[in-house]
C-alpha positions, 0 to 999 in steps of 0.5 A: 571855822573854829570847829575845823581847828578843834576837830583836827586837834581832837582827832590827833588825840587831845581831849579838847581843842584850843578854841573849845578850851578857850571858851571853857576858861573864859574868853575875857580871862584869856584876853586879859592875860594876853594883854598883861603878858610881856609880848610885842605889841602886835602879839598882845592884840587878838582882834577876833578875841576882842570882838568876841568879848566886846559882843559878850561872847565870853564862853560857856559861862555866857552860853556863847563864845567861839561856839554857842552852848546848850548846857555844856554841849557846844554847837557851831555858830554861823555868827562866829564865822561871819564875825571872823570873816568880818575881821579878815576883811577889816585887816585886808586878809585874803581868806583861803581854805586851809587843809587839816594837815597845815592846821596840825602843823601850825598848832604843834610845830611851835610846841616843838620849837619852844621845846628845842629852845628849852633844851638848848638853854639848859632849862631841861636836860633832855627832850624827853623832859619836855615831853613829860611836862606836856603829857602830864601837865598839858594833856598832850596825848600820851600815846603820841609820846609828847611833842618832841617824840612826835616830831622826831618820829615825823621828821625834824626836817619837816618841822624846820621846813614849816617854821622857815615857811611861816617865820617871814609872815608870822614873826620871830617865834616861828624862827627855828631854834638853833638846836632844831636846825642843827639836828635836822641838818645832821639827821640826828634825833634828840638824844644827847648820847648813845651810852647814857646809863639813866634817864634824868631824875625829872623824868623819873619823878614825873612818871612816879604815878605810873609806878604807883599804879604798878605797885598798887596790887601788892602795896601794904597801904595803897593810899600812899601817893608818891610825894611831889618833888621837894623844892627846899631842904625843909621839904626833903626833911618832911618825909624822913623816918628811921629804918631798921635793918641798915647796919651799924655804920657810924661817922661822928659829925660836929653836932650837939644833937643825938637824933641829928647824929642818928639821922646823919648816920642813916643818911650815910648808910643809904648813900652807900646803898645807892638809895640817894633820895632816902639818904637826902631825906635823912640828911635833911632831917638831921639838918632840921634837928640841928640847924647848925650842923654843917655836915648835915647840909653837906649830906643833902647837897651831896646826895640830891645831885648826880650819882653813878646811875643818874648823871643828870641834874635838874632844876628842883634838885639844883636849887636844893643842892645850892641851898644846902651847900650855902647853909653848909658853908655858913655853918662851916666855921664851927665844923671839923677840919675834914668837914670843912674840906668836904664842903669846900670840895663840894662847891666845885660840883655846884658852881651855880644855882642852876643845873649845868648845861649838858655840855658842861657836866663832864667838866664839872664832875671832873672838877669835883673829882679833882677837889676830892682827890686833894681832900683825900691827900690831906686825910689819907687815913679816913676811909670815908673820905677815900671812898667818897673820893673814889665815888667822885672819880667813878662818876666822871666815867660812869659805866666806862671804867673798862674797855670791851677788850678788858683795858682799864679806862682813864683813872680806873686803876687809881680808883681800884687802888684807892678802894683796895687800900680802904678795904685793907684797913676797913674790910666791912666798909659798906660803901667801899665794898659796894663801889669796889664791885662796880669797879671790878665787875667789867674787869678781866679779873672780877674774882678780886671782888668776891670777898666784897660780894660775900661781905655785903651779903646781910650787912644791911638787909633792909637795903635792897640794892646792897643786898642785890650787889653781890650778884654783879660779881657772882654772875661773873665768876659762875656762882649763879645760884648765889647771884640769883639769891642776892637778887631774891633778897634784894627784891624782897627788901625793896618790896618791903621798903615800898610797903613801908612808904610811898614809892619814892622818886626813881628808886623803883628802877632798882627793883626792876633791875633786881628782877631782870638780874634774877631772870638772867641768873635763874635762866643760866642755872636752868630754872625755867619757872623762876625765870618766867616769874621774874620777867613778868615781875619786871613787866609789872614793875615798869609798865610800857607807858612809863618806859615811853614817858622816860623816852626809853625804847623798851629794850629792857622789857624784852626779857619776857620774849627772850626767856620764851626763846631760851626755854623753847616755848615756841607756841607761847611766844607765837601767841604773844600779842605785839607790843606798843609799836612806839616802843621800838626796842620792845618791838624789836625783841618781840619780832626777834623772838617771834621770828625764831619761834615761827621758824622753829614751828616750820612756819617759814613764810611768817618767820621771814615776814617777822625778819623783814619787819625786824630788818626794817625797824633796825634800819630805821632806828637812829644811833640815838635810840638806846637799848640798855648800854648799847644802841638799838642798832647794836642789839638788832645786829645780833637779833637779825642773823639769829632769826635768819639762821633759824630760818636757814636751819629749818630749810636745811641750809646748815652752812648758811645757818652756821655762817649767820650765827658766827655773824651774830656771835661777832655782833654780840662780842661787840656789845658794851658791858652791862649786867645783866647783859643786854643780850639775854643768853649767849649766841654761842649756845646756838652756834655750838648746837648748829655746829654739832648738827653739822657734824663739826664737833671740834669747832663746837668744842672751841665755841663752848670753851670760849663761852665757858671762859666768858660765862664760867660753869654755865650748864648750857655750855657744859652740856654742849661741851660734853656732847662735843667731846663724846662725838670726838671719842673723848669719853673720859673728858666727856664724863668729867664734864658731865660731872661738872654739869651735874654739880651746877645743874642741881637747881634746874627744873628742865632737861637739856636737849643740848646747849639750847632749845634750838631744834627741840621744843620745850621740855615738859617733864620734871628735871630728873636731876633735882625734882626736890630742889624745884619743889622746895625752891621755886618761888613763882609769884612769891617773888612779888611778896616781901621776905624781909619786913622793913621796920620803921621807927 
């Protein structure tokens, strides 16, 4: 009966079942659409729908359809059941009782199969793109994550089994997609790669409504709504405006329009600052002001496409890139030689108007990098060309420029040399300084980029990401307060930017990155209040629903729990509510922190329960579930032994605790590079504390020295090292180390009981070393307010 079908789908979470929806839209309308579609003849007909329309049962507007209606209230109708039974007899169909589970499968599995075909054909880059469309466009219940996520959680093999069973009797559309077959056979999920840095631009854009809600409490004009994805170059131009505080970079282009040149320069500045979409708007405005400007269209095509943090290309952007490239080529005859060369190289990046299939992306990026290398050879003294060439080369191996053991990746040394050459001649080049930091941050010698980090500070004060970038180097060389300050400045500039305009596209993720990095830096220098404020700012900037819509596991939100462990806030952690279980990464971080806190409070059975849940979650996580630059399995392999070690320590099994923490350290050392690190604070701080408790001062000293090699001048390890040295009778060395500690701990608002709050509870006193710094500098919720006012012309 119709009511059974609708009851099943509404019970699943849809607001309305398919037959009730058909009545609402009009059965006559649905029948006309069906007959007009290019379907096989047997699928064009719907005998039940034809009978309903023939009897005047047109839906709500007629007071009867699949149901009869009193006002808007639908009421099951026995006449409809009789009509359906009659059609069955006429067609020789033997009726049977269909269980609810089969109804749900037959309604949802075709959605999954069609989604697999969409991904397979390259129409969508990721399965999560399909989910966003269904959640936002077709009211698929958001808490289910979308049909693709639901299918993966339910088991792709089950979907394939259902499709195979029904295909012989229900036609070709039930035949499983090849991608679905392959994934089910291999036991893999939808995600294409485990080291992908960013979600696709399409997913980001579709979830900007959530971002707008997250910013509404502090927006200067909350009536600004995020604009829809522009579909043409002209659409991009409509949102353009001139900003103050972006420095004075200038590159002359072939144009007779001074305003066009002004917008082109701004586009270049924003490109160097990684605000790619605002850059696209500026270039598009320049093209609008001077339609003959080939370089202006080149800028649109360049910035609307893939970049170091967002490697994907989706349909609306691909069309715009193709249009802009075509316009640039048409106008190239009147452009300078270098402009013509840049346009020619960019053609290698866009071989077709459609986005490339995921399997072809690397080859296309490599082809563009090769073309840019030729341009760079022809114009060796042009710093912008050299910097653009370096960027093209970086994008081929984004975030994989160095191996975990410090060896350069393919092409890294060439990129390094190219940018160093630019900086020798143009030391204040914003793009070269920015990119050089990215090249050197994961290297064995990040100090080579300190000069670039210092130059960027204040170079473009309204560009939040550029203000933040010095942190990537300052953190690596032990200048934690400067790293924290860079993130404060970056966050303030970004907040001001969002107050000036509607939050655009995916750029708010950069603001969240600023806050996450600030939390990491502040925690390293013992600033508890600022750390806790910063992690809450991350949560406010990126709601869990947004993370889920992007197909993210939520690991990047686990700082809110790790910070409580860092500062020994056991009771506060235990009081935390469990997160949405669909966010597997967030749940893992919660279980880790809860397990440690429970063990620290002596609630051993509960701690063991949290550990068991964490182990179960880790075992269930597939290699495709990401946690920053690592997989969820990678970070859980760090978390599990830490919880187990804390339980062992509470049970006085000290050697077991040491062994487990050594296991956690080994797992942490294997994690891929990220900044801030995907593990919130070094496990060696815990291992050293446990070794000291066991009376093993000499091994503890080595643990702390290794940590200081990896994280120079961090006060936590210095505190542990001083204790280890004193325990060995090396008083003079211990005193020297405590002098170092006093210098780096001057902004702290806590007193350390050791290298970690491993056995002690949270410190509740003012830090004797710097009460004044705490009172003067703790920003608290000021983090959520802008300190730099962006001007808009």
